[in-house]
C-alpha positions in Angstrom: -75.0 39.2 -41.6 -77.8 37.5 -43.5 -78.6 34.0 -44.6 -80.1 32.4 -47.7 -81.2 29.0 -47.9 -82.1 27.3 -51.1 -83.3 23.8 -51.4 -84.2 21.5 -54.4 -85.9 18.1 -53.7 -85.3 15.1 -56.1 -86.4 12.4 -53.8 -87.9 12.1 -50.1 -84.8 14.1 -48.8 -82.9 16.6 -50.3 -79.8 19.0 -49.4 -80.6 22.3 -48.0 -77.7 25.1 -49.1 -77.5 28.0 -46.9 -75.4 31.2 -47.6 -74.7 33.2 -44.6 -73.9 36.8 -45.8 -72.2 39.7 -43.8 -69.8 37.6 -42.0 -67.4 40.2 -40.3 -64.1 38.4 -40.6 -62.7 34.9 -41.2 -62.1 34.2 -37.6 -63.6 31.0 -35.9 -66.5 29.2 -37.5 -70.0 30.0 -38.6 -72.6 27.5 -37.2 -76.3 26.9 -38.4 -79.0 24.8 -36.4 -81.9 23.7 -38.8 -84.7 23.2 -36.3 -88.4 21.6 -36.4 -90.7 23.7 -34.3 -90.4 21.6 -31.1 -86.8 22.5 -31.0 -86.8 26.0 -32.3 -84.7 28.5 -29.9 -83.7 25.2 -28.0 -80.4 23.5 -27.8 -80.1 20.2 -29.6 -81.7 20.9 -33.0 -81.5 17.5 -35.2 -79.5 19.1 -38.0 -76.5 21.4 -37.4 -73.2 22.1 -38.9 -70.2 24.4 -38.6 -67.6 25.5 -41.1 -64.6 27.7 -41.2 -66.0 31.4 -41.3 -65.3 33.2 -44.4 -65.4 37.0 -44.6 -68.4 38.2 -46.6 -70.5 35.0 -47.3 -70.0 31.6 -45.7 -71.7 28.7 -47.5 -73.0 25.6 -45.6 -74.9 22.6 -46.8 -77.2 20.1 -44.9 -76.9 17.3 -47.2 -80.0 15.0 -46.5 -82.9 17.0 -44.9 -86.4 15.7 -44.9 -89.4 17.7 -46.3 -91.0 19.8 -43.6 -91.2 23.1 -41.7 -88.0 24.4 -40.2 -86.3 27.6 -39.0 -82.5 28.3 -39.1 -80.5 29.6 -36.3 -77.1 30.9 -37.2 -74.2 32.6 -35.4 -70.5 33.4 -36.1 -68.6 31.5 -33.6 -65.5 34.0 -33.9 -63.5 32.4 -31.0 -64.3 28.7 -32.0 -65.5 27.6 -28.6 -68.8 26.3 -29.9 -71.1 28.3 -27.9 -72.6 31.8 -28.1 -70.6 34.3 -26.1 -73.0 36.7 -24.1 -72.1 39.8 -22.3 -74.0 41.9 -19.6 -77.7 40.9 -19.3 -77.1 38.1 -21.4 -76.8 39.8 -24.7 -75.0 38.1 -27.4 -71.5 39.2 -28.2 -71.3 37.4 -31.4 -73.1 37.9 -34.5 -76.4 35.8 -34.9 -79.6 35.7 -36.9 -82.6 33.6 -38.1 -84.3 32.6 -41.3 -86.7 34.9 -43.2 -85.0 38.0 -41.6 -87.1 37.3 -38.4 -86.9 40.5 -36.5 -84.9 40.4 -33.1 -85.9 43.6 -30.9 -86.2 42.9 -27.4 -86.5 39.1 -27.5 -85.9 36.2 -30.0 -88.4 36.0 -32.8 -91.5 33.8 -33.2 -91.6 30.7 -34.9 -94.2 32.0 -37.4 -91.6 34.6 -38.3 -88.8 32.4 -39.0 -90.0 29.0 -40.4 -90.0 27.8 -44.1 -91.0 24.9 -45.7 -88.3 22.5 -47.3 -90.0 21.1 -50.4 -89.4 20.6 -54.1 -89.4 24.1 -55.3 -86.1 26.1 -55.1 -86.8 28.7 -52.1 -84.8 31.5 -50.5 -84.9 32.3 -46.8 -83.3 35.5 -45.2 -82.1 35.9 -41.8 -80.3 38.9 -40.2 -77.2 38.7 -38.3 -77.8 41.6 -35.7 -74.2 42.6 -34.7 -73.0 45.5 -37.1 -75.0 43.8 -40.0 -75.8 46.7 -41.7 -73.7 49.3 -43.4 -76.0 51.9 -41.7 -74.8 51.0 -38.2 -71.1 51.1 -39.4 -71.8 54.5 -40.7 -73.3 55.6 -37.6 -70.4 54.3 -35.3 -67.9 56.1 -37.6 -69.7 59.6 -37.1 -70.1 59.3 -33.2 -73.9 58.7 -33.3 -75.7 55.9 -31.2 -77.3 57.5 -28.0 -81.0 57.1 -27.6 -83.0 59.9 -29.0 -86.7 60.9 -29.1 -87.2 60.5 -32.8 -90.0 61.2 -35.0 -93.1 59.1 -34.9 -96.8 59.6 -35.5 -99.8 57.1 -35.6 -101.6 59.6 -37.8 -99.1 58.9 -40.7 -100.8 57.4 -43.7 -100.3 53.6 -44.8 -98.4 53.2 -47.9 -99.1 50.3 -50.6 -96.7 47.5 -49.8 -93.6 47.0 -52.0 -93.6 43.6 -53.9 -91.8 40.6 -51.8 -90.9 37.1 -52.6 -93.5 34.2 -52.0 -91.7 33.5 -48.8 -91.9 37.1 -47.3 -88.4 38.2 -48.1 -87.4 41.1 -50.2 -86.3 40.4 -53.9 -82.8 41.2 -54.6 -82.6 44.5 -56.6 -80.0 46.6 -58.4 -79.8 50.0 -60.1 -82.1 49.1 -63.0 -84.8 52.0 -63.1 -84.4 55.5 -64.4 -84.3 57.9 -61.8 -86.9 60.6 -62.3 -84.9 63.2 -60.1 -81.5 62.9 -61.9 -79.8 61.5 -65.0 -78.9 58.3 -63.0 -80.7 55.1 -61.8 -82.4 53.7 -58.7 -84.0 50.3 -57.5 -87.6 49.6 -58.3 -88.1 49.5 -54.4 -86.7 53.1 -54.1 -89.0 54.2 -56.8 -91.9 53.0 -55.1 -91.2 54.4 -51.9 -90.5 57.8 -53.6 -94.0 57.6 -55.3 -95.7 56.4 -52.2 -94.5 59.4 -50.2 -95.5 61.8 -53.1 -98.9 60.2 -53.2 -99.0 60.9 -49.5 -98.6 64.5 -50.0 -94.8 64.9 -49.5 -94.3 66.7 -52.8 -91.1 68.9 -52.1 -88.0 68.5 -54.0 -86.2 65.1 -54.3 -82.7 63.9 -55.3 -81.8 60.4 -55.6 -78.8 59.0 -57.5 -75.5 60.6 -57.1 -71.8 59.6 -57.9 -70.0 59.1 -54.5 -67.3 56.6 -53.0 -69.9 55.1 -50.3 -73.4 54.9 -49.1 -76.6 54.0 -50.9 -76.9 56.8 -53.5 -74.5 55.4 -56.0 -76.6 52.2 -55.5 -79.7 53.8 -56.3 -81.2 52.8 -53.0 -81.3 56.2 -51.3 -83.1 59.5 -51.9 -82.8 62.9 -50.2 -86.1 64.8 -49.5 -85.9 68.4 -49.2 -87.5 70.1 -46.1 -87.9 73.5 -47.6 -90.6 73.9 -49.9 -88.2 75.8 -52.4 -85.5 73.1 -52.3 -82.2 72.3 -50.7 -81.4 75.4 -48.6 -78.3 75.9 -47.0 -80.0 76.4 -43.7 -81.8 74.3 -41.1 -85.7 73.7 -41.5 -87.6 75.6 -39.1 -91.4 76.3 -38.5 -93.6 74.5 -41.3 -90.7 73.3 -43.0 -89.4 71.5 -39.9 -92.8 70.0 -39.5 -92.8 68.8 -43.1 -89.7 67.0 -42.3 -90.9 65.6 -39.1 -94.0 64.3 -41.0 -92.0 62.6 -43.7 -89.7 60.9 -41.3 -92.5 59.6 -39.5 -94.2 58.3 -42.6 -91.2 56.4 -43.7 -91.0 54.7 -40.0 -94.5 53.8 -39.9 -94.3 52.3 -43.4 -90.6 50.8 -43.0 -91.9 47.1 -43.1 -94.3 47.9 -46.1 -91.5 49.9 -48.1 -88.4 48.2 -47.2 -86.6 51.0 -45.5 -83.1 50.2 -44.4 -82.6 53.6 -42.4 -83.8 57.2 -42.1 -81.9 60.4 -41.2 -83.4 63.4 -40.2 -82.4 66.3 -37.8 -79.2 65.0 -36.2 -81.0 61.6 -35.6 -80.9 58.3 -37.3 -83.7 55.6 -37.4 -82.9 51.8 -38.0 -85.2 48.7 -37.5 -84.7 47.3 -34.3 -82.8 50.2 -32.6 -85.3 53.1 -33.2 -84.1 56.7 -33.1 -80.5 57.3 -32.2 -78.4 60.3 -32.0 -76.6 61.3 -35.1 -73.7 63.7 -34.5 -71.2 64.4 -37.4 -69.7 67.6 -37.9 -70.8 70.0 -40.5 -73.4 72.3 -42.0 -77.3 71.6 -42.4 -76.6 69.0 -45.3 -74.3 66.9 -43.3 -76.3 66.8 -40.1 -79.5 66.6 -42.1 -81.4 69.5 -40.8 -82.3 70.6 -44.5 -83.6 67.3 -45.7 -84.8 63.7 -44.8 -82.4 60.9 -46.0 -84.0 57.5 -46.9 -81.9 54.4 -47.7 -83.8 51.2 -48.7 -83.0 47.6 -48.5 
């Protein structure tokens, strides 16, 4: 689930409209708390609102918010008990998130990563709801993945040039508008940038991006497959230098995930996502299915 806030100030105070996207279902309510720094992560934020949940996107509006710096805390109160349900070790059982897509790894985000300024210009803030918020996580569960895995990481991976962001640090909304140089289809500008950066870093094996299929990121122009073998997509698992090439390419995308806008990476029976790291990926099938002959990249 993600959250978008847009505000227009016509006087001293102004409404703040918040769109919470990725709501799993229409059960219960969606609640937001709009907090100044002194109340961030605490109970009792001065401005809060709950509305019936709407599957997909739920819209809320704080009608009269003074100008200033705020962070938004949001959660899907699916059972309508007006509190965040928690499980073992206090881990939330209901989806939640923060403004500006502030990352939640082992602890709540810091103020500097979540705050935005409510002022006269229209602005957008994005927050991620962590519970099954990404299509990648849904796909991972459907094929039996999820166990912790070692993964592919290298401190020696080169740095990529950052992809363009909005002024508030969020990612621009993009669609399939750029000609795909690897097929006759289209890709997003951010996907093209990631592919070009990988090639500039020395990863020049065959690449295929857009393709027609019923699901996933390829038909949206937000995914590319990078062959591990120097001669293309062979129907065999990469070994030796070809496997090292795939290891290094996967590590490159992980190191530059925040710079490029990486959604997830799949390589050699493992999948990487922000906030979860590498996990086992265990579908049934040949080298293309288990991704032992190519590195898959999906973009935000």
